[in-house]
N, C-alpha and C positions, 0 to 999 in steps of 0.2 A: 488432550480435554477436547471434547467433541460435542460442546454444547455452545449455540454463536448463535440462537435468536434473545431479542435481545428481553428483557422483563423486569423492567425497572421498579416495578411494584412490588418483587419477594426480593424473598431470604436469601442469600448466595451464606452457608456452611462450609469450610474447611476447615480442615485436620489435618495436622501432618503426621500423625505421631500415630503406631497403631491401636495407642491405651483413647489415643480422641477417636480414632477412629470409630471406634465401638462409641464412646459418645457423642460424636458424632449422627450415627446411624439412630439414636435414641430419640435425639433433637428431630433428624428429618421428621418421626412417627405425631411427634406432639406437635409440630410450626406449622401452619398449615401453607401453605403457597412455598415454601423451601424449597432449598435446591441443595446437593450435597456433592463435596470436590474432595477426593483421598487420593492421595501420595498412587502409583500404579500398580508398586512395589506392592501393597497391601493386598487389593481385592482382584479377587477372578472374578465373579460373575456379577453384573451391575445390576440393581433393581431401579425402577422406574423411578428419574427424579434424581438417579445417582451419575457421578461424570468421573471419571482416574484422570488424574492429572503425574508427567512425568518429566516438563518442566522445574524450573526450581519454584520457590512458592512465592517467593518475589515478582515472579513475572503473573502468577499467576495472580496476585488479588491487585494487579497492576491491569489487568482483561478484566476481572468484578468491580475492581473500586467504584468505575462510570456507569455499568447494566448494571445495578441492585440498587433498592431502596436500602438497605441492610447489611450487615454483614456478621457474623460471628464466626469468632477466633476463634477456634480452637488450642491453644499454645499458651505463653507463658508472655505476659506482658510487653518486654521489654522485647520480645524479637516482634511481634504485633506494631511495637509503634514501629523500628525500624521498618517493618516491607509496607506500611504506611504512610509513613510519613514523607518520603517526597511526590505524593499523588494529593495532598492535604493541596485544595486550592479556598472554596467558598463553603462558611460553614451553612447555606443558608442552600446549596447544591450539595455539600461532602456527604453521603451516606452515615446514615447512624451506622457508627460500631460496637460493637459488643464480644467481650471477652473472657474466653472460659478458661480455665485452667480445665488438662486432662484427666484432672479428679475427681471435676466433679463440686467444686467445692464452693469457689466463687464467679460470681456472675459479673465481669467491671464493665457499667460503660464507658469508653474512653474515648468516642470522639460523638459529636453531635448530637449530645440528649435532649434535646430539647426539638431541635429545630429537626434531625435526624429519628428521634422518635429511638435513641437508643438509651434514655434511664429506662419507659415503658416498657423494651423490650428485655432489659437487664432484669429489672422485677420478678416477669413475665417467665422468664429463663428459668430464675429462679424458684419462684415457685413450683415449676414444671418438676423440677431434677434437689429437691429441696437442697438448692443452693444459697451464699448468700448474698446478698443483692449488695455489689458497692458502686454507688451516685457521689458524687462531687461537687455536682454541681451548686456553687454556692448557694444560690436561691436558697433549693431543697434540703443542703442542710443546716441552713439558719433556723429551717423551721425544728429541728429537732429540739425538743425540751429535757429538760436534765431529770433525775427519777427524784424525785421530794421523798426520801425515803430516811431522813435521818429523825434523830428525836433531841429532841436538844434540853436536857435537864438543866436546871437554873435554883440557883440559893444566892441566897444576898441579903441583906442583912439592912432594916429600913433606913430611905431615905437616903439607896441608894439610887447612881443619876443613871439615866439612860446609856449618858454618852460609856461614862464606865462600865458600861455590860456590855457597851458593842463595844467596848476594849476590848475586853475580855473573852469575845468570846472568836473577832479574828483573828488576836493570836493563836488560840488555840485549833485554828480550822486553816491558820495559816502551816503552823506545826507540821500539823497531820493530812498537806495539801488539800481540804477541802473546801466548798464551796457553799456558802453561805444557802447560794442556791436550793440543795440540795437539802434545807431541811425543811420535814413534814408540818412542823407543830412544835410547841415551848411545854415542857411541861416543869410544875414547879407542887409546892405545897396552898392548899386552900385559905391560908390566912394570906397569903400574898391577890388574895384580889384586886385590893384596891391596892394594890402598888404602883406608884405616877411613873418610875422609873423605866421596873419590868413591862408596864401596861405599853409605855413609850416606844422602848425597842421595840415590841411586839408592832405595835400601830407602825413604825416606819420598811417596820420588812413582810408586813400586810398580816403576821404566823399567827395563830390558834394558840389560845392554850389548855392546858389539861389539866388538870387541879385534884389532886391526890388529899385527903385528908391526916391528919398521923399515921391513924390507925392504921390504916393500910399499909403509907410509910415504911411504918414500923416491920410488917413482917416481910417487906420486900428484901432478897438477898440482897447486897452491895459490898464493893467489894474493896475499898480501904476498912481504915482503922474508926472503929463509931467514935464522935463527938461527944463529947460528956457536952460543947457548950451550948451546941447546937438540940442537944437531947432537954439544956434545963432551959433557953427558949420556949422551943416549938414545941416540943414534946416525940422527937422522934431523932434516931441518932442520928442519921442519915435525909439531906433530902434530892439533891441535881442527881445522884447515881440511882436511887429506890425509884424518885420521880420521873425516869430513862426511862427503864427498863421498865418500869408496870404500863406506859404510855405507848409504850413500842410492840412491848407481848411478848421482846425476844429474853432468853437466860442469860445471857454474856454482853456486857456492855461492848461498845468501837474503844471507845473511848473514858478512861478513867477518872475520878475527881483530879481538876485543878483548881488550886485557889490563885486570887490573886488578893493582896492586901485585905488577907482574910472578910474582903464585902462581899466577893462576887465568888460562885461555884461554879464547877462546869463543867460537863458531863453529856457525851453524845453514844445513841443506841440508834442502831440499826435496824429498823419498821421489821418488826417480824412477816414473811409476804406469808400465805398461807393459799399454796396454790389452789386449783381449780381443773375439775376436768368433766366436759362435757359429754358425756358419750350420746350424741345426736346420730336419730336417724332421718334421714331427707326422702322419706317418702320419694315411690315410681320414680320421681327423676320430672316432670314437667315441675315446675317453682310453685303455680297454683295448686301444689296439692304437696307442699309441703309447709309445713305449720307454723306458725306465727311463735313461736316459743322457739323450735328448733336456730330460727333467723333471729330469735335473740338471742342464743344465743351463742350462737356462730360470729352475732354482730360484738358479744363481746369477749370474745375471747381476741386473744395475741397470737397462738398461733393456730394453726388448720392443718390436719392431721388426715390425709387420708388415698384414698385406692385414685390413681390417675384420672377413670374413667364419671371415682362419681365427684371427684374434684373439677374436672370440668364441666358436668352439671351446674352448681352452684358459682360460680362465677362471678356470678354478679355479683355474690356476696363477699366478695375476696379482696377486697379496695383496704390498700393497707394493712393487711395481712401475712405475716411470716407460715406460707405454705408448703406445707411438705409433703409429697406425692411418690408415694412408689407403684409398684406392679403388681398382678396377681405373686402371690406366692410368699407378701413379707409384709403378711399378716402382722408373727412374733415382731418384726423388727421396728414396726409402726406404733403397734402397743406399750412397747418397753422405751419407744422414741418417745409418745405422747406421757407417757406417767414422767419417766427422769424430766422430762422437762416441766411440769406439775409438782414435783418435786423440791425445783427450785424457783418455788412459790409464782409461776406461772397461766396464764389463764388459757388452755386449752379445748378443744374442738376435736375429736375426732369421727370422722365420720362414716356410718353405713351406710348401705339405698337400702328401703324397705320400715322396717321397724330395728333398731341397734338389737333387740332381745332374741330376732330371728330367724339364725346364719348372721348374726353380724359382729362384733367387735366386740360388744358388751359379757358376753360370755368369757369372751379373750382375755380381758381386759381384771375380768374376775378370778379369771386360774392364777395369773401373773400378781398380783397381786393375794394373792392364800398365800403366797411362799416365798412373800418377802414386803417389809414393814412401810410404811409411809402414812406421812400428816397430811393429806391429803382432803379436798373438800370433791364425791364426784356426783354428778345427777345425771339420768335416765333422762335424756329427751325422747319419746315416743314417737313413732312416723310410719304412714299409713302403710302399714305390710304389702309385699309385691303379691301379697295372696290376696287380699282383698283387693288390690286396685284391678286384677287380670278380672277377679270376678265378675265386679262393675260391668266391667266390659265384657262379659258375655253373656247376665244377665241376671240369676242367683242363682246361682247353682253349689253353696255352701250355706243353706239357712237352717242347714241340720247339723247331723253331728259331722264334724269329715277326722281329719287326721294330716298332715305336713309331712312328705320324708321327700333326704336329700338324697337321688342319685347316685354322689359324688364318694365314692369310696375310699379318697384324701387323707381324711381321718380317720374313718368308718370301713370296717371291713365290710365287703359284700356281705361275706353269707351271714349278719347284720343283717343288714340294710333288706336284706332277700327274703330272711325274718319277719320282719317290720311290713312287708309290703303280703307275707299271706296272709301275717294276721290279719291286716286290715280289709284286705277281699275278702275274706271269710265272715268277716263283722261283717260287714255287707255299709261301712264308711263309702264316704266321699273320699276317693284319695287325691291330694294337691301336692304333683311331683315340682319342687324345685333342683338346680340339676341339671336338667335329665342328659344331657348328652352337649359334648365337648370333639376339637380334633383327636383327643386322645382316648376321648373314654365315647365308644358306641357299640359292645354288647348291650351296658346297662342296660336304657333305656329298651329294644325290644327284648332282653327276659325279664323285666320286669311285667312288662304288657303280658307273655306265655304266662307272669306268678298269677294276676287279676282273670285274665282267660279261663283259669279252673275253675271259677266262681263263678264270672260274671259270661252273657253273653256276647258277643260280638259285634249288636246292633248298644251296645251301650254308651252312650251321650259321652263323648269327651268335647271337654273347649280348649284351644292352642292360643295362649296370649303373646307375642314376643314384644318385646319391645314396650310393655306396657306403659304410656304416659311417656312416653321419649320420642325421638322421633323415628323414622322407621317405621311406628310400632302396627304391627296384624297382629287381626285378632281370628279365631277362624272356634267352626262347631265342626266337627268328622262325629265318627262312631272310635271304637279297638279294634272293629276289622283293619281301618285304615287311617290310623295316625301314625304308624312310619308313613304313610304317601309323601310328610309334608316335612320342610325343613322346622327343621329343629335345632337348638341351641342353648348354647350358657343363660342365655338372655329370654330365653322362655318359659313360662310357665303352665301348666296341664293340672288341668282336674279331671279324673274322671267319675265319674258320676253313678249313683249306687243303683241298685234296682230300679228307688222306685224316681229319676232323673229321669224328665223328659223333657223336648225341643217345639221348642212354637216358634213360625215367627222372625229368625233369629235370635231367641229367648232358651238360654239352657237355663232349668228350672229344677229344683229338687225340694217338691213340698215340707212341708215340716210338717205337716197331718192337718191343718186343721181341716180338711177336709173330712176326715173321720169321722170327726162334730159338731161343724157347723153345715148349714147350706152356705154353697159357696156360690150356687148362680143367682144371674141379676135380677131377675123377678123379687120388688120388695114384696110383705108381707103387706 
């Protein structure tokens, strides 16, 4: 190890396996002010902030333990415990220690959860790599609320005491290892609205009661044999099972009818949770340009899925959310993960920059759902498109007809993109170019320029907006002749004017045609 400067405010990431090294390098990119320590046998050329070690891992941990504010150990929990055990001194001084398995499945707060910030770091790492955060601090574990997802169907004779109902319920729940705390509501027949024992039991456990008439109960499917006595007395062959099914919305029972002394009958159904998937456009990046509806959808969601760069843009809204973030090229995996979670009854947001329907995730989700069945609710939340954000920074370049064309040939053959460019240029449309250039794609932008130059003069105005409404925003106006002289990448949007577009005082303007019909001079008649 060749790193000897004190960095008490930083994070040390230590990997001991080749698989862990890959995860460590990923975390190094995601965690600011972090330093990565790797076994010398696995590394060649080191990147900035990376250090190799050839000594035993225990010696390395001893060195970094008191020099860093937090440690991330990529290894098994048992190994981590043995490595740090001899270094423990004071919970107020020991660093926060998080253990991540080299498969990236779990992020465990091991040491100094509160004082050292390990709980927060464990959650942050989990959100960044899509792992499960494991936090065992007693005060935080005690805050967990049991899911109230059970519907308790009850049938009872007139005058049945609350205590008798409670004993029946307790016995059923004990036999099936369930908790009364998980009951969401009681369900029964409407003629029991004034039954003292039932009302007393409901009051004791603060449970609402859903009532159903005999006609509705008679139509519900139930497991047990129809009861002639129940039919004779209340007009339906079953109460507890039918009521539980109707109230839960679930076609199957968790616990079929159980009777006690012919006075109380109990059935239980699990509440059928219908999942929901929000497809959220978060706008160009600045939180000020995110819609209230987008913020509300994320607030309602249990899980937020997205490209890691977009996840960073909305971090202030992700507190206490399960976050699944992944890199470029994992769009299909993200979409399938979000759909799968929603099918399991979760409320999920999958986020896209700009508008989710413009080169965003909405189309991909639609394609996947078109090939499979799934009972989920879907709501598309519009966002400010990047082309609109870029246009506002440039002035008014798209006030007339325009087309948007992505120069990425990852999904669309270049021949097809070139044809679209040809037709758009010939048709005198303002042309908005998405994904103009990347490290691997350099020729496409130059070829696009050559196609457009066949129909437009070199002096045609061109607006270039990079990182619109984000950090490192750059906006400039040039022309077709000089547009390749500037730095252009995947976060750049290019707007090529038509034959009428002009520039003036830092504005790029495409007239809509008012000057042909009205006198636009400032002189008033």
